[in-house]
TORGU-965163 format. One record per residue: x, y, z of N, C-alpha, C in turn. Coordinates in steps of 0.05 Angstrom, whole numbers, padded with zeros to 5 digits, always signed. Example, Ala and Ser with C-alpha at 12.3 -4.5 7.8 and 13.67 -1.06 7.14 Angstrom:
+00264-00114+00156+00246-00090+00156+00264-00066+00156+00257-00045+00142+00273-00021+00143+00258+00001+00157
This chain:
-00050-00329+00001-00040-00305+00014-00029-00312+00041-00006-00303+00048+00006-00308+00074-00009-00292+00095-00008-00301+00119-00021-00287+00141-00002-00266+00152-00002-00242+00140+00015-00220+00148-00001-00195+00150+00009-00176+00166-00003-00150+00164+00018-00128+00162+00044-00136+00166+00065-00117+00162+00088-00130+00145+00098-00115+00126+00119-00125+00109+00141-00103+00108+00166-00111+00112+00188-00092+00112+00208-00100+00090+00224-00080+00081+00246-00086+00063+00272-00077+00077+00295-00083+00064+00321-00077+00075+00326-00047+00079+00312-00031+00062+00317-00002+00064+00300+00012+00085+00282-00004+00098+00266+00008+00119+00238+00016+00111+00231+00012+00086+00203+00017+00077+00186-00005+00088+00160+00001+00092+00142-00019+00102+00114-00013+00092+00098-00035+00090+00070-00032+00084+00055-00048+00106+00033-00037+00115+00017-00050+00136-00011-00052+00125-00023-00076+00126-00051-00080+00118-00068-00073+00142-00085-00053+00138-00102-00042+00160-00130-00054+00159-00132-00080+00165-00158-00093+00165-00167-00099+00137-00193-00098+00132-00204-00105+00106-00200-00083+00085-00197-00058+00093-00194-00036+00074-00172-00018+00084-00153-00013+00066-00133+00007+00072-00105-00005+00077-00085+00010+00067-00057+00003+00071-00043+00027+00082-00024+00023+00099-00006+00044+00109+00021+00038+00096+00031+00057+00081+00058+00054+00069+00076+00075+00081+00099+00067+00090+00118+00085+00103+00145+00082+00089+00156+00105+00082+00183+00107+00070+00195+00134+00077+00220+00133+00086+00235+00157+00092+00219+00176+00111+00208+00166+00132+00193+00181+00152+00167+00194+00142+00159+00187+00118+00133+00196+00108+00113+00172+00109+00089+00178+00117+00068+00157+00118+00045+00164+00099+00035+00144+00085+00013+00148+00066-00008+00127+00071-00034+00136+00068-00056+00118+00068-00064+00112+00039-00068+00086+00033-00076+00077+00007-00102+00062+00009-00123+00071-00004-00148+00057-00004-00145+00031-00018-00155+00010-00006-00152-00017-00017-00174-00035-00006-00177-00058-00017-00196-00078-00006-00183-00106-00009-00186-00122+00012-00177-00150+00010-00197-00165-00007-00187-00184-00023-00204-00200-00040-00202-00229-00032-00222-00244-00039-00222-00273-00034-00225-00286-00061-00203-00289-00076-00204-00301-00102-00177-00314-00109-00177-00327-00132-00153-00341-00140-00133-00323-00154-00143-00303-00168-00126-00285-00184-00113-00263-00168-00127-00252-00149-00117-00229-00134-00124-00231-00104-00105-00221-00088-00110-00221-00059-00119-00194-00049-00112-00173-00064-00118-00145-00055-00121-00128-00080-00139-00108-00078-00142-00088-00099-00133-00061-00087-00118-00046-00102-00108-00020-00094-00120+00001-00112-00131+00022-00100-00143+00044-00115-00122+00066-00118-00109+00067-00141-00085+00084-00145-00091+00114-00141-00116+00122-00147-00123+00150-00145-00130+00159-00116-00130+00139-00098-00138+00145-00070-00115+00141-00051-00094+00158-00055-00071+00158-00038-00069+00185-00025-00066+00186+00001-00063+00211+00015-00043+00208+00037-00034+00230+00049-00017+00229+00072-00033+00216+00095-00019+00200+00111-00032+00183+00131-00047+00200+00152-00034+00220+00162-00047+00237+00182-00070+00252+00170-00094+00248+00181-00118+00260+00169-00117+00290+00168-00103+00303+00187-00102+00332+00186-00081+00343+00166-00065+00325+00154-00045+00333+00134-00060+00337+00108-00064+00361+00099-00079+00368+00075-00063+00370+00050-00036+00364+00052-00020+00365+00028-00030+00345+00007-00027+00352-00018-00035+00334-00040-00011+00317-00048-00017+00291-00052+00004+00273-00062+00003+00274-00093+00025+00284-00105+00024+00288-00134+00027+00261-00149+00023+00262-00175+00022+00237-00191+00049+00222-00191+00071+00237-00192+00097+00223-00192+00102+00210-00165+00094+00222-00144+00097+00210-00117+00079+00185-00115+00054+00187-00125+00036+00164-00125+00048+00141-00140+00060+00146-00163+00073+00124-00178+00096+00111-00162+00111+00128-00149+00133+00118-00132+00122+00101-00109+00101+00110-00096+00088+00095-00074+00078+00068-00084+00063+00068-00106+00052+00044-00117+00074+00024-00123+00096+00034-00136+00119+00016-00142+00130+00003-00116+00133+00019-00095+00143+00009-00070+00124-00011-00057+00098-00005-00057+00079-00023-00046+00078-00049-00061+00077-00048-00087+00077-00072-00103+00101-00090-00098+00124-00078-00095+00148-00093-00090+00146-00108-00063+00137-00093-00042+00134-00105-00016+00113-00128-00016+00090-00123-00028+00069-00143-00028+00078-00167-00044+00089-00163-00068+00097-00186-00084+00119-00202-00071+00136-00190-00055+00157-00204-00041+00145-00224-00021+00120-00221-00014+00106-00239+00003+00084-00255-00011+00087-00257-00037+00068-00272-00054+00039-00262-00052+00036-00237-00047+00009-00224-00047+00003-00213-00074-00018-00224-00087-00024-00217-00115-00042-00192-00114-00034-00172-00129-00047-00145-00127-00059-00137-00154-00083-00126-00152-00097-00114-00175-00097-00084-00171-00090-00069-00192-00091-00039-00190-00115-00029-00205-00129-00011-00192-00152+00004-00205-00147+00033-00203
């Protein structure tokens, strides 16, 4: 795993690794928190909990629907894999 904490793409999306647990994903001025854990293994570098995605601001009580979660996961996986970060989804 490369030593990174922020990854960007050409369209302006980004993912930031927030320490040992959690990712911040930003696209089109929307920010999302994704529950995750860094791993120390050969097969995976990080595990992402697909059902634990919410808007980043804690006071934002809107629900992230399933189609949006799928879109977010797709974007995060693309960004992470572009930096050779191996991801497990749960």
